[in-house]
C-alpha positions as CSV (number, residue, x, y, z in Angstrom):
1,X,17.6,18.3,6.1
2,X,15.2,19.5,8.8
3,X,16.5,21.9,11.3
4,X,14.5,20.3,14.1
5,X,12.2,17.4,14.1
6,X,9.5,16.1,16.7
7,X,9.4,12.3,16.6
8,X,5.7,12.3,17.5
9,X,5.2,14.2,14.1
10,X,5.4,11.1,12.0
11,X,2.5,9.3,13.7
12,X,0.4,12.3,13.7
13,X,0.9,13.0,10.1
14,X,0.0,9.4,8.8
15,X,-2.5,8.4,11.4
16,X,-5.3,9.1,8.9
17,X,-3.7,6.5,6.3
18,X,-1.8,4.0,8.4
19,X,-4.5,1.4,8.4
20,X,-5.5,1.8,5.0
21,X,-4.8,-1.1,2.6
22,X,-1.4,-1.0,1.1
23,X,0.2,1.3,3.4
24,X,1.8,-1.1,5.5
25,X,3.1,-4.8,4.5
26,X,0.1,-6.5,5.5
27,X,1.9,-9.0,7.5
28,X,0.2,-8.7,10.7
29,X,-1.1,-12.2,10.9
30,X,2.3,-13.8,10.1
31,X,3.9,-11.4,12.8
32,X,1.3,-12.3,15.5
33,X,1.8,-16.1,14.9
34,X,5.5,-15.6,15.1
35,X,5.5,-13.5,18.2
36,X,3.1,-15.7,19.7
37,X,5.1,-18.8,19.3
38,X,8.4,-17.0,20.5
39,X,6.7,-15.6,23.6
40,X,5.1,-19.1,24.6
41,X,8.6,-20.7,24.0
42,X,10.0,-18.3,26.4
43,X,7.5,-18.9,28.9
44,X,7.8,-22.5,28.9
45,X,11.5,-22.3,29.4
46,X,10.7,-21.0,33.1
47,X,9.4,-23.6,35.3
48,X,6.1,-23.0,37.6
49,X,5.8,-19.8,35.0
50,X,2.6,-18.5,36.3
51,X,3.3,-19.2,40.0
52,X,6.6,-17.2,39.6
53,X,5.3,-14.2,37.5
54,X,1.8,-14.4,38.5
55,X,0.4,-13.5,34.8
56,X,0.0,-15.1,31.5
57,X,2.3,-14.6,28.7
58,X,2.9,-11.0,28.0
59,X,4.7,-8.6,25.6
60,X,5.9,-5.0,25.2
61,X,5.5,-3.4,21.9
62,X,7.7,-0.5,21.2
63,X,5.7,2.0,18.8
64,X,2.4,0.2,19.1
65,X,0.7,2.6,16.9
66,X,-3.1,1.7,16.2
67,X,-2.3,-1.8,17.2
68,X,-1.8,-3.2,13.8
69,X,0.1,-6.2,15.3
70,X,-1.0,-6.0,18.9
71,X,-4.5,-6.7,17.9
72,X,-3.9,-10.3,16.5
73,X,-1.3,-11.0,18.9
74,X,-3.9,-10.3,21.7
75,X,-6.5,-12.4,20.2
76,X,-4.1,-15.2,20.6
77,X,-4.1,-14.9,24.3
78,X,-0.8,-12.6,24.9
79,X,-1.2,-9.6,27.0
80,X,0.3,-6.5,25.1
81,X,1.7,-3.5,26.8
82,X,2.7,-0.8,24.1
83,X,4.2,2.6,23.8
84,X,3.8,5.2,21.2
85,X,4.8,8.9,20.9
86,X,1.6,9.6,18.7
87,X,-1.6,10.6,20.7
88,X,-3.4,10.3,17.4
89,X,-2.3,6.7,16.7
90,X,-3.0,5.6,20.3
91,X,-6.4,7.0,20.0
92,X,-7.0,4.3,17.4
93,X,-5.9,1.6,19.5
94,X,-8.6,-0.8,20.8
95,X,-9.8,-0.5,24.2
96,X,-9.4,-4.1,25.5
97,X,-8.2,-5.6,28.6
98,X,-5.7,-7.6,26.7
99,X,-4.0,-4.4,25.1
100,X,-2.7,-1.5,27.1
101,X,-1.2,1.6,25.3
102,X,0.9,4.4,26.9
103,X,2.0,7.8,25.5
104,X,5.7,7.9,25.9
105,X,9.2,7.7,24.2
106,X,10.9,4.2,23.8
107,X,14.0,5.9,24.6
108,X,12.9,7.0,28.0
109,X,11.0,3.8,29.5
110,X,11.3,4.4,33.2
111,X,8.0,3.4,34.9
112,X,7.0,0.1,33.7
113,X,6.4,-2.2,36.7
114,X,6.6,-5.7,35.0
115,X,8.9,-7.8,33.0
116,X,7.9,-9.4,29.6
117,X,8.5,-12.6,27.6
118,X,9.2,-10.7,24.5
119,X,9.8,-7.0,23.4
120,X,9.1,-6.4,19.9
121,X,9.6,-3.4,17.5
122,X,8.3,-3.9,13.9
123,X,7.9,-2.3,10.5
124,X,11.1,-0.2,10.8
125,X,10.0,1.6,13.9
126,X,13.5,1.3,15.2
127,X,14.7,3.4,12.3
128,X,12.4,6.2,13.6
129,X,14.8,6.7,16.4
130,X,16.9,8.9,14.5
131,X,20.3,8.8,16.3
132,X,22.6,6.0,17.2
133,X,22.9,6.7,21.0
134,X,19.1,6.7,21.2
135,X,18.9,3.4,19.4
136,X,21.3,1.8,21.9
137,X,19.0,3.0,24.4
138,X,16.2,1.2,22.8
139,X,18.2,-1.9,23.2
140,X,19.0,-1.3,26.8
141,X,15.5,-0.6,27.7
142,X,14.4,-3.8,25.9
143,X,16.8,-5.9,27.8
144,X,15.8,-4.2,31.0
145,X,12.0,-5.2,30.9
146,X,12.8,-8.8,29.5
147,X,12.6,-11.6,31.8
148,X,15.8,-14.0,31.8
149,X,15.8,-15.8,28.4
150,X,13.4,-13.2,26.8
151,X,13.5,-12.1,23.4
152,X,13.9,-9.0,21.6
153,X,12.5,-9.0,18.3
154,X,13.2,-6.4,15.4
155,X,11.7,-6.1,11.9
156,X,13.9,-3.7,9.8
157,X,14.6,-3.0,6.1
158,X,18.2,-4.0,5.0
159,X,20.0,-0.7,3.9
160,X,21.0,-0.9,0.2
161,X,24.3,0.4,-0.4
162,X,23.4,1.5,-4.0
163,X,20.3,3.3,-3.0
164,X,22.0,5.1,-0.1
165,X,24.7,6.4,-2.5
166,X,22.2,9.1,-3.4
167,X,22.0,12.3,-1.6
168,X,18.2,13.0,-2.4
169,X,15.3,11.5,-4.4
170,X,11.5,11.8,-5.1
171,X,9.2,8.8,-5.3
172,X,5.6,8.6,-6.4
173,X,3.9,6.1,-3.9
174,X,0.2,6.4,-5.0
175,X,-1.8,7.8,-8.1
176,X,-5.5,8.0,-7.9
177,X,-8.2,10.1,-9.7
178,X,-8.7,12.0,-6.6
179,X,-4.8,12.5,-5.8
180,X,-1.5,11.6,-5.7
181,X,1.1,10.7,-3.0
182,X,4.6,11.7,-3.6
183,X,7.7,11.1,-1.0
184,X,10.7,13.5,-1.1
185,X,13.8,12.6,0.7
186,X,17.1,14.0,1.8
187,X,20.1,11.8,2.8
188,X,22.8,12.5,5.3
189,X,25.2,9.4,4.6
190,X,27.5,10.5,7.5
191,X,24.8,10.2,10.2
192,X,22.8,7.7,8.2
193,X,19.9,9.8,8.5
194,X,16.9,10.3,6.1
195,X,14.5,13.1,6.2
196,X,11.1,12.5,4.4
197,X,8.2,14.3,3.6
198,X,5.2,12.5,2.4
199,X,3.0,14.7,0.4
200,X,-0.7,14.1,-0.1
201,X,-2.3,16.0,-2.8
202,X,-6.0,16.1,-3.4
203,X,-9.0,18.2,-4.2
204,X,-9.1,18.8,-0.5
205,X,-5.7,20.6,-0.5
206,X,-2.0,19.4,0.5
207,X,-1.0,17.5,3.7
208,X,2.6,17.1,4.7
209,X,3.9,14.1,6.7
210,X,7.3,14.5,7.8
211,X,9.6,11.7,9.0
212,X,13.2,11.2,10.2
213,X,14.9,7.9,10.2
214,X,18.2,6.6,10.7
215,X,19.0,3.2,8.9
216,X,21.0,0.5,10.8
217,X,23.6,-1.8,9.3
218,X,23.2,-5.3,10.4
219,X,26.9,-5.5,12.1
220,X,25.8,-2.2,13.9
221,X,22.5,-3.6,15.2
222,X,24.2,-6.9,16.4
223,X,26.8,-4.8,18.5
224,X,23.9,-2.6,19.9
225,X,22.4,-5.8,21.2
226,X,25.7,-7.1,22.7
227,X,26.3,-3.7,24.3
228,X,22.7,-4.1,26.0
229,X,23.5,-8.0,27.1
230,X,21.7,-9.8,24.4
231,X,22.9,-11.9,21.5
232,X,21.4,-12.7,18.3
233,X,19.5,-15.9,18.4
234,X,18.1,-16.2,14.9
235,X,17.5,-14.1,11.8
236,X,15.1,-14.6,8.9
237,X,14.0,-12.7,5.8
238,X,10.3,-12.6,6.8
239,X,8.0,-13.6,9.8
240,X,7.6,-17.1,8.2
241,X,11.1,-18.2,8.5
242,X,12.4,-17.4,5.0
243,X,16.2,-17.9,4.5
244,X,18.0,-14.6,4.9
245,X,20.8,-13.9,2.5
246,X,22.4,-11.2,0.4
247,X,19.3,-10.2,-1.6
248,X,16.9,-10.1,1.4
249,X,15.2,-6.7,1.6
250,X,14.4,-7.0,5.3
251,X,15.1,-8.9,8.2
252,X,13.3,-10.4,11.4
253,X,16.1,-10.7,14.0
254,X,15.6,-12.1,17.3
255,X,18.1,-11.2,20.2
256,X,18.1,-13.4,23.5
257,X,18.6,-12.0,27.0
258,X,21.0,-14.0,29.1
């Protein structure tokens, strides 16, 4: 396991490949549609919405990265504010009046001046907050910046107990004529922590991209929401409302602020 780890190192290490075809789930359009519908539903729950809040439908993304989801969401008319710890990822964010990105830590949000219809954290970004106490802080900050009745939306993998029984493993992610990507992982089952190295080997040399993640069991994540003053509103297997069940590999969970 890493002796120390800088959370910003993950975004810095993968910024060159993050938007490449096949790296992410390529579900940004489905995600944007779901987030748009949810944010509008929150807005319409509030009488005289714009006269009260003085702005259009808005969202806060925790871990905005290069704007993979923020871009299509903004195109639907939602103003997006985003936080990310990686300067390299933020440098790829579109310069747009509908999208504002800030360099920062999602566990230490102090200076935002507004409340939002939704706060969202997608593609396992919550797991990159690598200890339980800080994950609880993410929920607390989300609740703080949500309007009454607002929603906190999370997309996470479902931990596989059989997979997590191992202490270490190696995975080949991509093989090309020009190189190969190999992932190496060590597992701390007590802390629920995974330390990764993504190694990109090519004729240009070797690039190492470290990451640390903490997986979260469903009962645990629901309790974090309750601690922060929210409750589970819905849970699906994907952005298009697939039924969540025991064989689901990921979940899209929506938490409502009282």
